[in-house]
C-alpha positions in Angstrom: 0.9 -8.8 26.9 -0.1 -11.9 24.7 0.1 -11.4 21.1 0.0 -13.8 17.9 3.2 -13.5 15.9 4.1 -14.7 12.5 7.2 -16.7 13.3 8.0 -17.3 9.7 6.1 -17.1 6.2 4.1 -20.2 5.9 1.0 -22.2 6.6 -1.3 -21.4 9.6 0.8 -23.2 12.2 3.4 -20.4 11.9 1.1 -18.1 14.1 2.1 -18.6 17.6 1.1 -16.9 20.9 3.9 -15.1 22.5 4.7 -12.6 25.2 5.5 -9.1 23.9 5.9 -5.7 25.5 2.7 -3.5 25.9 3.1 -0.9 23.3 3.4 2.8 24.2 1.4 5.4 22.1 3.1 8.1 20.3 1.7 11.6 20.5 -0.8 11.1 17.7 -1.7 7.4 18.9 -4.1 5.9 21.3 -3.5 2.6 23.2 -6.3 0.2 23.1 -7.1 -2.6 25.2 -8.2 -5.0 22.4 -11.5 -7.0 22.9 -11.8 -8.5 19.5 -10.0 -8.4 16.1 -11.3 -9.3 12.6 -9.6 -12.1 10.6 -9.3 -10.9 7.0 -8.1 -12.3 3.7 -5.1 -10.0 3.6 -4.1 -11.4 7.0 -3.7 -14.7 5.3 -1.6 -13.4 2.5 0.6 -11.4 5.0 1.3 -14.6 6.9 2.1 -16.5 3.7 4.7 -13.8 2.8 2.6 -12.8 -0.4 1.4 -9.3 0.9 4.9 -7.5 0.7 8.2 -9.1 1.1 8.3 -12.4 3.0 11.2 -11.1 5.1 9.1 -8.3 6.4 6.5 -10.5 8.1 8.7 -12.4 10.4 8.0 -11.3 14.0 4.9 -9.1 13.0 1.7 -9.3 14.8 -1.1 -9.4 12.1 -4.5 -8.0 12.2 -5.9 -5.1 10.4 -9.1 -4.2 12.4 -10.2 -4.2 16.0 -12.5 -2.9 18.8 -11.8 -2.2 22.3 -11.5 0.3 25.1 -9.0 3.2 25.0 -6.5 2.8 27.8 -4.1 5.8 27.1 -3.9 8.6 24.8 -0.9 10.4 23.2 -0.1 13.9 24.0 -1.6 15.2 20.8 -4.9 13.3 21.0 -7.9 15.5 21.6 -11.0 13.5 20.4 -10.6 10.2 22.5 -10.3 9.7 26.2 -9.5 6.6 28.5 -12.5 4.5 28.8 -13.9 5.3 25.3 -15.0 2.3 23.2 -13.8 2.4 19.7 -13.1 0.4 16.6 -10.2 1.0 14.3 -8.3 0.3 11.3 -4.5 -0.5 11.5 -1.7 -1.8 9.2 -0.8 -4.7 11.7 -0.9 -5.5 15.4 -4.7 -6.3 16.1 -4.0 -10.0 17.2 -3.0 -8.9 20.7 -4.2 -7.8 24.0 -3.2 -4.2 23.4 -2.5 -2.2 20.3 -1.5 1.3 19.4 -3.4 3.0 16.6 -3.4 6.3 14.9 -6.2 8.3 16.7 -7.6 9.5 13.4 -8.2 5.9 12.2 -10.5 5.3 15.2 -14.3 5.4 15.1 -16.9 5.2 18.0 -18.5 1.8 18.5 -21.9 2.1 17.0 -24.8 2.2 19.6 -26.2 -1.1 20.3 -23.2 -3.0 18.8 -21.1 -5.3 20.8 -17.4 -4.9 20.7 -17.1 -8.1 18.7 -19.6 -6.8 16.2 -17.7 -3.3 15.9 -14.4 -5.2 15.4 -15.9 -6.7 12.2 -16.4 -3.3 10.5 -13.3 -1.2 9.8 -11.4 -3.2 7.2 -14.3 -4.3 5.2 -16.3 -0.9 5.4 -13.3 1.1 4.6 -12.4 -1.1 1.7 -16.0 -1.0 0.3 -16.5 2.5 0.6 -13.3 3.5 -1.0 -13.7 1.0 -3.9 -17.5 0.8 -4.4 -18.4 4.5 -3.8 -15.2 6.4 -4.4 -13.4 4.6 -7.1 -16.4 2.9 -8.5 -18.6 5.9 -7.9 -21.9 3.8 -7.6 -24.9 6.0 -7.7 -28.4 5.2 -6.5 -30.2 3.2 -9.0 -27.2 1.8 -10.6 -26.6 -2.0 -10.5 -23.8 -3.4 -8.5 -22.3 -6.9 -9.0 -20.3 -8.3 -6.1 -18.2 -11.5 -6.5 -17.6 -13.5 -3.4 -20.9 -12.1 -2.0 -20.8 -14.2 1.3 -17.4 -13.0 2.2 -16.8 -10.2 4.8 -16.3 -7.7 1.9 -19.2 -9.1 0.1 -21.8 -8.9 2.9 -20.7 -5.4 3.5 -20.9 -4.3 -0.2 -24.3 -5.9 -0.5 -25.8 -4.1 2.5 -24.3 -0.7 1.9 -25.3 -0.6 -1.9 -28.8 -1.8 -1.0 -29.1 0.7 1.7 -28.1 3.5 -0.5 -30.6 2.7 -3.3 -28.7 0.4 -5.7 -29.9 -3.0 -6.8 -27.3 -5.6 -6.1 -26.4 -8.8 -7.8 -23.9 -11.4 -6.4 -22.0 -14.5 -6.9 -21.2 -17.3 -4.3 -20.2 -20.9 -4.2 -23.1 -22.6 -2.6 -27.0 -22.5 -2.3 -26.6 -21.5 1.4 -24.1 -18.7 0.6 -26.6 -17.5 -2.2 -29.5 -17.6 0.3 -27.4 -15.5 2.7 -26.6 -12.9 0.1 -30.2 -12.6 -0.9 -31.4 -12.2 2.7 -28.9 -9.3 3.2 -30.3 -7.5 0.3 -29.0 -9.0 -2.9 -31.8 -9.2 -5.6 -30.2 -12.2 -7.2 -27.2 -14.4 -6.3 -25.8 -16.8 -8.7 -24.0 -20.1 -7.6 -20.9 -20.0 -9.7 -20.3 -23.7 -9.3 -23.7 -24.4 -11.1 -24.2 -21.5 -13.4 -22.1 -19.3 -15.6 -22.5 -15.9 -14.1 -21.9 -14.1 -17.4 -24.7 -16.0 -19.1 -27.0 -15.6 -16.3 -26.7 -11.9 -16.0 -26.3 -11.1 -19.6 -29.7 -9.5 -19.9 -29.1 -7.5 -16.6 -25.6 -6.2 -16.7 -24.1 -4.1 -14.1 -22.8 -0.5 -13.9 -20.2 -1.3 -11.2 -18.5 -4.7 -10.5 -16.4 -5.3 -7.4 -14.1 -8.2 -8.2 -11.8 -10.1 -6.0 -11.3 -13.0 -8.5 -9.4 -11.6 -11.6 -8.0 -14.1 -14.1 -10.7 -15.5 -16.3 -13.4 -13.5 -14.6 -11.9 -10.3 -16.1 -13.4 -10.7 -19.8 -16.6 -11.9 -18.5 -17.0 -8.9 -16.2 -16.1 -6.5 -18.9 -18.7 -8.0 -21.2 -21.4 -7.6 -18.4 -20.6 -3.9 -17.8 -23.0 -1.3 -19.2 -21.7 1.6 -21.1 -19.6 3.7 -18.8 -19.3 0.9 -16.4 -16.7 0.5 -13.8 -14.7 -2.8 -12.9 -13.0 -2.4 -9.6 -10.3 -5.1 -8.5 -9.5 -5.6 -4.9 -7.9 -8.9 -5.2 -7.0 -11.6 -8.0 -7.4 -15.0 -6.5 -7.7 -16.5 -9.9 -4.4 -14.8 -11.0 -3.5 -11.2 -12.0 -3.3 -11.7 -15.9 -6.2 -11.8 -18.3 -7.0 -11.1 -21.9 -9.6 -8.7 -23.0 -10.8 -6.6 -26.0 -9.3 -3.0 -25.5 -11.4 -1.7 -28.3 -14.5 -2.7 -26.5 -13.3 -0.8 -23.4 -12.9 2.3 -25.7 -16.1 1.9 -27.5 -18.3 1.4 -24.3 -16.1 3.9 -22.3 -15.4 1.3 -19.6 -13.2 2.0 -16.4 -10.8 -0.6 -15.0 -9.4 0.3 -11.5 -8.7 -1.2 -8.2 -6.8 -0.5 -4.9 -5.0 -1.9 -1.9 -5.8 -0.2 1.4 -2.9 -1.4 3.8 -0.2 0.5 2.1 -2.0 4.0 1.9 -0.9 6.8 4.0 -2.2 7.8 7.3 -3.7 11.0 5.9 -5.5 9.1 3.2 -6.9 6.6 5.8 -7.9 9.5 8.3 -9.9 11.1 5.4 -11.6 7.9 4.5 -12.4 7.3 8.2 -14.1 10.7 8.3 -16.1 10.0 5.2 -17.1 6.5 6.5 -18.3 8.0 9.7 -20.2 10.7 7.9 -22.0 8.4 5.4 -21.9 4.9 6.8 -22.3 5.3 10.7 -25.9 6.8 10.2 -26.9 3.7 8.3 -25.7 1.5 11.2 -27.7 3.6 13.7 -30.8 3.3 11.5 -30.4 -0.5 11.5 -29.9 -0.7 7.8 -26.6 -2.8 8.2 -26.4 -5.8 10.4 -23.2 -7.6 11.5 -22.8 -11.2 10.2 -20.3 -13.1 12.4 -19.8 -16.6 11.2 -17.6 -17.7 14.2 -15.4 -16.4 17.0 -12.1 -18.0 18.2 -9.9 -17.2 21.1 -6.6 -15.4 20.5 -4.8 -18.8 21.0 -6.8 -20.2 18.3 -5.6 -17.8 15.4 -4.4 -20.5 13.5 -7.6 -22.3 13.5 -9.3 -19.1 12.4 -6.9 -18.7 9.5 -7.6 -22.3 8.4 -11.3 -21.5 8.4 -10.6 -18.4 6.3 -8.6 -20.3 3.8 -11.4 -23.1 3.6 -13.9 -20.4 2.4 -16.6 -22.3 4.0 -17.7 -19.3 6.2 -20.4 -16.7 5.7 -19.5 -13.4 6.9 -16.8 -12.6 9.4 -14.3 -14.5 11.4 -13.3 -13.0 14.8 -10.6 -13.4 17.3 -11.7 -12.6 21.0 -8.7 -11.2 22.6 
């Protein structure tokens, strides 16, 4: 089979199309003929050797989410059958014509969704559900602030929070991106290149903030949180270090938390998949969430897809058609 391989840690050009043996599913796995794979920011970090050790990525096939058709099932798999269309979360391997996936990490392709659209779901939906609704404990009526609102994570967080009854605020880096966020359900989006989001949102505040920026955003985020508010980190593109007033955290009973999904156990991801299917899949069926795909690339164009991801010029998801 054809697969994209990280030949060494580095720039996008290290992604090369190679021939690999078709994988064989273990008893608890399914073999999927991949139709589409999502491109995500962690894929870029993995390629650069910044997500885990650099030596660990050489020869690795990247890709954390996919959709396709089940081709074979391991002996212990009971839910899926060959021919089923699924989307799935995996730790690596989606940039290929075939991939093996833990059967419990697969979900059915939502009715009416194409395989390319379904492949845009697992990484972002799992990440948002865990961080915004489990760790952040967002409740209907509470205000959510999403940084990077036009990213794959951002468009997912905006739509899910709005669908479940929470007012949403966002930040993004252009007028077009802000318009897209507001069209998806954000009540207001701040262009951070033209306005200081802390000053702009001072009167409103937020109960939960989903942050992928870190650095100097951290004290601003904490100042915007209402009493008992929760700041949830999923990345720190401006750096992992920041100064803040611990006494204010104590006085206003603020919570600072965060997570990374890829290293979590198979059992954790299986439980998360079940909760996502129970709570999110009905929203998809009801049309309360729509896919936003910025551009698709062929598998051989994976390097170009990564370059677009790194440019941050996209709105929504970048997909590889396998």
